[in-house]
C-alpha positions as a Markdown table, in Angstrom:
| # | Residue | x | y | z |
|---|---|---|---|---|
| 1 | Met | 51.2 | 26.2 | 57.4 |
| 2 | Ser | 49.1 | 23.3 | 57.6 |
| 3 | Asp | 45.8 | 23.1 | 56.4 |
| 4 | Ala | 44.5 | 23.0 | 60.7 |
| 5 | His | 46.1 | 26.6 | 61.3 |
| 6 | Ala | 44.8 | 27.9 | 57.6 |
| 7 | Pro | 42.6 | 31.2 | 58.2 |
| 8 | Arg | 39.1 | 29.8 | 57.4 |
| 9 | Ala | 36.8 | 31.8 | 55.1 |
| 10 | Arg | 34.2 | 33.5 | 56.7 |
| 11 | Leu | 30.6 | 33.4 | 55.2 |
| 12 | Arg | 28.5 | 36.1 | 53.6 |
| 13 | Leu | 25.5 | 36.9 | 52.5 |
| 14 | Asn | 25.6 | 38.9 | 50.1 |
| 15 | Val | 22.4 | 40.1 | 48.0 |
| 16 | Ala | 21.9 | 42.6 | 45.5 |
| 17 | His | 20.1 | 45.7 | 46.2 |
| 18 | Ser | 17.7 | 45.0 | 43.6 |
| 19 | Ser | 17.3 | 41.9 | 45.3 |
| 20 | Trp | 15.9 | 43.5 | 48.1 |
| 21 | Glu | 13.3 | 46.0 | 46.7 |
| 22 | Leu | 12.1 | 42.8 | 45.0 |
| 23 | Ile | 11.6 | 41.2 | 48.3 |
| 24 | Trp | 10.3 | 44.0 | 50.1 |
| 25 | Ser | 7.7 | 45.4 | 47.0 |
| 26 | His | 6.6 | 41.5 | 47.2 |
| 27 | Val | 5.6 | 42.0 | 51.2 |
| 28 | His | 4.8 | 45.4 | 50.8 |
| 29 | Arg | 1.7 | 43.8 | 48.7 |
| 30 | Val | 1.2 | 41.1 | 50.6 |
| 31 | Leu | 0.6 | 42.9 | 53.1 |
| 32 | Val | -1.8 | 45.5 | 51.9 |
| 33 | Val | -4.4 | 43.5 | 50.2 |
| 34 | Asn | -4.0 | 40.6 | 53.7 |
| 35 | Leu | -5.2 | 44.6 | 55.3 |
| 36 | Gly | -7.7 | 45.0 | 53.0 |
| 37 | Val | -9.3 | 41.8 | 52.9 |
| 38 | Ala | -9.6 | 41.5 | 56.2 |
| 39 | Ala | -10.9 | 45.3 | 57.2 |
| 40 | Ala | -13.1 | 44.3 | 54.2 |
| 41 | Asn | -14.7 | 41.4 | 55.4 |
| 42 | Leu | -15.4 | 41.4 | 59.7 |
| 43 | Pro | -18.4 | 41.6 | 59.4 |
| 44 | Leu | -18.6 | 38.3 | 57.8 |
| 45 | Phe | -16.3 | 37.3 | 60.1 |
| 46 | Ala | -17.6 | 38.3 | 63.1 |
| 47 | Ala | -21.3 | 36.3 | 61.9 |
| 48 | Leu | -19.2 | 33.8 | 61.0 |
| 49 | Gln | -17.3 | 33.6 | 64.8 |
| 50 | Ala | -21.4 | 34.5 | 65.9 |
| 51 | Trp | -23.2 | 31.8 | 64.4 |
| 52 | His | -21.1 | 28.1 | 63.4 |
| 53 | Glu | -23.7 | 27.4 | 61.2 |
| 54 | Pro | -23.8 | 29.5 | 58.5 |
| 55 | Trp | -26.4 | 27.2 | 56.2 |
| 56 | Arg | -28.7 | 28.0 | 58.5 |
| 57 | Tyr | -29.1 | 30.9 | 58.0 |
| 58 | Pro | -29.1 | 32.1 | 54.2 |
| 59 | Leu | -31.0 | 35.6 | 55.2 |
| 60 | Leu | -28.2 | 36.7 | 57.6 |
| 61 | Phe | -25.1 | 35.4 | 55.4 |
| 62 | Gly | -26.4 | 36.1 | 51.7 |
| 63 | Pro | -26.2 | 39.0 | 51.4 |
| 64 | Leu | -22.6 | 39.3 | 53.6 |
| 65 | Leu | -21.2 | 37.1 | 50.8 |
| 66 | Leu | -22.3 | 38.5 | 47.4 |
| 67 | Leu | -21.5 | 41.8 | 49.4 |
| 68 | Leu | -18.7 | 42.0 | 50.5 |
| 69 | Pro | -16.0 | 39.4 | 49.4 |
| 70 | Gly | -16.4 | 39.8 | 45.5 |
| 71 | Pro | -15.7 | 43.8 | 45.9 |
| 72 | Ser | -13.1 | 43.2 | 47.9 |
| 73 | Leu | -11.2 | 40.2 | 46.0 |
| 74 | Ala | -11.8 | 42.8 | 43.0 |
| 75 | Ala | -9.7 | 45.6 | 44.9 |
| 76 | Ala | -7.1 | 43.1 | 45.6 |
| 77 | Phe | -7.1 | 42.4 | 42.1 |
| 78 | Ala | -7.0 | 45.7 | 40.8 |
| 79 | Tyr | -4.3 | 46.6 | 43.6 |
| 80 | Phe | -2.1 | 44.6 | 41.7 |
| 81 | Asp | -2.3 | 45.8 | 38.3 |
| 82 | Ala | -1.9 | 49.3 | 39.5 |
| 83 | Ala | 1.4 | 48.1 | 41.6 |
| 84 | Gly | 2.5 | 45.9 | 38.4 |
| 85 | Pro | 4.2 | 42.5 | 38.9 |
| 86 | Asp | 7.4 | 43.9 | 40.8 |
| 87 | Gly | 6.6 | 47.4 | 41.9 |
| 88 | Thr | 4.6 | 49.0 | 44.5 |
| 89 | Ala | 1.8 | 50.9 | 45.0 |
| 90 | Pro | 0.7 | 52.9 | 47.8 |
| 91 | Val | -2.2 | 52.1 | 50.7 |
| 92 | Arg | -5.2 | 54.7 | 49.1 |
| 93 | Leu | -5.6 | 53.0 | 45.9 |
| 94 | Tyr | -6.7 | 49.5 | 46.7 |
| 95 | Ala | -9.6 | 51.8 | 49.1 |
| 96 | Arg | -10.2 | 53.8 | 46.2 |
| 97 | Ala | -10.1 | 50.5 | 43.7 |
| 98 | Tyr | -12.4 | 48.9 | 46.2 |
| 99 | Arg | -14.7 | 51.9 | 45.9 |
| 100 | Arg | -14.5 | 52.2 | 42.0 |
| 101 | Leu | -15.0 | 48.7 | 41.4 |
| 102 | Phe | -17.7 | 47.9 | 44.1 |
| 103 | Gly | -21.1 | 47.6 | 42.4 |
| 104 | Arg | -19.8 | 46.2 | 39.3 |
| 105 | Ala | -17.7 | 42.9 | 41.6 |
| 106 | Val | -21.9 | 42.3 | 43.0 |
| 107 | Arg | -22.8 | 42.0 | 39.8 |
| 108 | Val | -20.5 | 39.8 | 38.8 |
| 109 | Ser | -20.5 | 37.8 | 41.6 |
| 110 | Ala | -24.2 | 37.5 | 41.4 |
| 111 | Pro | -25.0 | 34.7 | 39.3 |
| 112 | Phe | -21.5 | 32.8 | 40.5 |
| 113 | Leu | -22.2 | 32.6 | 43.9 |
| 114 | Leu | -25.8 | 31.4 | 42.9 |
| 115 | Val | -25.0 | 28.5 | 40.6 |
| 116 | Ala | -21.7 | 27.8 | 43.0 |
| 117 | Thr | -25.1 | 28.0 | 46.4 |
| 118 | Ala | -27.4 | 26.0 | 44.2 |
| 119 | Ala | -24.4 | 23.8 | 43.6 |
| 120 | Ala | -23.6 | 22.9 | 47.1 |
| 121 | Ala | -27.8 | 22.6 | 48.4 |
| 122 | Glu | -28.0 | 19.4 | 45.7 |
| 123 | Val | -24.6 | 17.8 | 47.3 |
| 124 | Ala | -26.7 | 18.2 | 50.6 |
| 125 | Val | -30.0 | 17.2 | 49.4 |
| 126 | Leu | -29.4 | 14.2 | 47.1 |
| 127 | Gly | -25.8 | 12.6 | 49.0 |
| 128 | Ser | -28.9 | 10.0 | 50.7 |
| 129 | Thr | -30.4 | 9.6 | 47.3 |
| 130 | Pro | -30.3 | 6.4 | 45.3 |
| 131 | Ala | -29.7 | 9.4 | 42.4 |
| 132 | Gly | -26.9 | 10.8 | 44.4 |
| 133 | Ala | -24.3 | 8.1 | 43.6 |
| 134 | Val | -24.6 | 9.7 | 39.7 |
| 135 | Leu | -26.3 | 14.2 | 40.1 |
| 136 | Val | -23.2 | 14.9 | 43.1 |
| 137 | Pro | -20.2 | 14.3 | 41.5 |
| 138 | Met | -22.0 | 16.4 | 38.1 |
| 139 | Ala | -22.9 | 19.4 | 41.1 |
| 140 | Ala | -20.2 | 19.3 | 42.6 |
| 141 | Val | -18.0 | 19.6 | 39.2 |
| 142 | Val | -20.4 | 22.9 | 38.6 |
| 143 | Gly | -20.1 | 24.4 | 42.1 |
| 144 | Val | -15.9 | 23.9 | 41.7 |
| 145 | Val | -16.0 | 25.6 | 38.3 |
| 146 | Ala | -18.4 | 27.9 | 39.4 |
| 147 | Ala | -16.4 | 29.6 | 42.6 |
| 148 | Leu | -13.4 | 29.3 | 40.8 |
| 149 | Ala | -14.7 | 31.4 | 37.2 |
| 150 | Trp | -15.9 | 33.7 | 39.6 |
| 151 | Val | -12.3 | 34.6 | 41.0 |
| 152 | Val | -11.2 | 35.0 | 37.4 |
| 153 | Ala | -14.4 | 37.3 | 36.8 |
| 154 | Leu | -13.7 | 39.3 | 39.4 |
| 155 | Ala | -9.4 | 39.4 | 38.0 |
| 156 | Ala | -11.3 | 40.1 | 34.7 |
| 157 | Glu | -13.8 | 42.8 | 35.9 |
| 158 | Ala | -10.7 | 44.8 | 37.8 |
| 159 | Arg | -8.9 | 45.4 | 34.5 |
| 160 | Glu | -11.5 | 46.8 | 33.5 |
| 161 | Arg | -13.5 | 44.3 | 30.5 |
| 162 | Thr | -17.2 | 44.7 | 31.5 |
| 163 | Gly | -20.1 | 43.3 | 29.5 |
| 164 | Arg | -22.1 | 39.8 | 29.9 |
| 165 | Pro | -19.2 | 37.5 | 28.1 |
| 166 | Val | -17.0 | 37.9 | 31.2 |
| 167 | Tyr | -20.4 | 35.3 | 32.5 |
| 168 | Leu | -18.9 | 33.0 | 30.0 |
| 169 | Leu | -16.0 | 33.8 | 29.0 |
| 170 | Ala | -14.7 | 32.7 | 33.1 |
| 171 | Pro | -15.7 | 29.5 | 33.0 |
| 172 | Tyr | -14.6 | 29.1 | 29.8 |
| 173 | Leu | -11.3 | 29.4 | 30.5 |
| 174 | Val | -11.3 | 27.4 | 34.2 |
| 175 | Val | -11.9 | 24.5 | 31.9 |
| 176 | Arg | -9.7 | 25.0 | 28.8 |
| 177 | His | -7.2 | 25.7 | 31.8 |
| 178 | Ala | -8.0 | 22.9 | 34.0 |
| 179 | Pro | -4.3 | 22.0 | 35.6 |
| 180 | Met | -3.7 | 26.0 | 36.3 |
| 181 | Ser | -7.9 | 25.6 | 37.5 |
| 182 | Leu | -7.0 | 22.8 | 40.2 |
| 183 | Phe | -3.6 | 24.4 | 40.8 |
| 184 | His | -6.0 | 27.9 | 42.2 |
| 185 | Leu | -8.6 | 25.5 | 43.8 |
| 186 | Ala | -5.5 | 24.0 | 46.1 |
| 187 | Leu | -4.3 | 26.7 | 46.4 |
| 188 | Leu | -7.5 | 29.2 | 47.1 |
| 189 | Gly | -8.8 | 25.5 | 49.9 |
| 190 | Gly | -5.7 | 25.8 | 51.0 |
| 191 | Gly | -5.5 | 29.4 | 52.4 |
| 192 | Leu | -9.1 | 28.7 | 53.5 |
| 193 | Leu | -8.4 | 26.3 | 56.3 |
| 194 | Leu | -5.8 | 28.0 | 57.7 |
| 195 | Val | -7.4 | 31.0 | 58.0 |
| 196 | Asn | -10.4 | 28.8 | 59.9 |
| 197 | Gln | -7.9 | 27.4 | 62.1 |
| 198 | Ala | -5.6 | 30.2 | 62.6 |
| 199 | Pro | -7.9 | 33.3 | 62.0 |
| 200 | Leu | -5.0 | 36.0 | 63.4 |
| 201 | Ala | -2.2 | 34.3 | 61.0 |
| 202 | Gly | -4.1 | 33.3 | 58.4 |
| 203 | Leu | -5.6 | 36.4 | 57.4 |
| 204 | Ala | -1.7 | 38.0 | 57.7 |
| 205 | Val | -0.2 | 35.7 | 55.6 |
| 206 | Val | -2.5 | 33.8 | 53.1 |
| 207 | Pro | -4.6 | 36.1 | 51.3 |
| 208 | Gly | -1.8 | 38.4 | 49.6 |
| 209 | Cys | 0.0 | 35.3 | 49.4 |
| 210 | Val | -2.4 | 33.7 | 47.3 |
| 211 | Leu | -4.3 | 36.4 | 45.4 |
| 212 | Phe | -0.8 | 37.1 | 44.4 |
| 213 | Val | -0.5 | 33.6 | 42.7 |
| 214 | Val | -4.2 | 33.5 | 41.2 |
| 215 | Trp | -3.7 | 36.8 | 39.4 |
| 216 | His | -0.3 | 35.8 | 37.9 |
| 217 | His | -2.0 | 33.1 | 36.3 |
| 218 | Cys | -4.6 | 36.0 | 35.3 |
| 219 | Arg | -2.3 | 37.8 | 34.0 |
| 220 | Ser | -0.5 | 34.7 | 31.7 |
| 221 | His | -4.0 | 33.4 | 30.3 |
| 222 | Pro | -6.6 | 36.7 | 30.4 |
| 223 | Leu | -10.2 | 36.0 | 28.5 |
| 224 | Pro | -10.1 | 36.4 | 25.3 |
| 225 | Gly | -9.7 | 40.0 | 23.8 |
| 226 | Gly | -8.4 | 41.0 | 27.3 |
| 227 | Thr | -5.6 | 43.8 | 28.0 |
| 228 | Thr | -2.8 | 44.2 | 30.7 |
| 229 | Pro | -3.8 | 47.4 | 32.8 |
| 230 | Trp | -0.6 | 48.8 | 32.9 |
| 231 | His | -0.5 | 49.2 | 29.0 |
| 232 | Ser | -4.3 | 50.6 | 29.1 |
| 233 | Pro | -4.5 | 53.9 | 27.6 |
| 234 | Arg | -7.4 | 54.3 | 30.3 |
| 235 | Asn | -6.0 | 52.5 | 33.3 |
| 236 | Ala | -1.9 | 54.5 | 32.7 |
| 237 | Thr | -3.9 | 57.2 | 33.9 |
| 238 | Asn | -5.1 | 56.4 | 36.7 |
């Protein structure tokens, strides 16, 4: 029989059952976090939709930025901790983590948001002054470090690391692992841009994926003295 008449081999997609479980567990975690972050920040999204220049309304957007994003991000990190690197967790664990971490997340968020806001204001004010060429880059670096340290501090707070040292250790970790921090900056900035351009599609896909990567890196490089939550006796009973 010639090669032209030989039977063609059929292409088969062989994926192990464990691989499907791993894919589904990741999709499940991302969807839960996306839903939780979107629901927790609905007032902020509504305000941004109604007022397109938020810096002109500090009395409105200041409390919203302080009270909403921090607890939702801390709850997302706590949910990833509860699920572990390969598993899933019930949706109610996100709501429980949000209630449990709300007060601590607000306290952690306050100094970092204050520094980041002050740095952004300095960039805006000093940009057109003669000293702007020197002071604007410095203020921009301070603002970026404060914003990234805020996310790292929330991840640490979700792991039950409490106390004032987190305000010093989080910026230290950001500066020490500068390449990882720049990668986080690109991820978070790109995520915010996608959500801004396509809010519904962005919120349905982006937050969980970006926060999962940040959580994984924070887990790989914890704050000094930190412990992984699923090995912690305190979290084992939650």
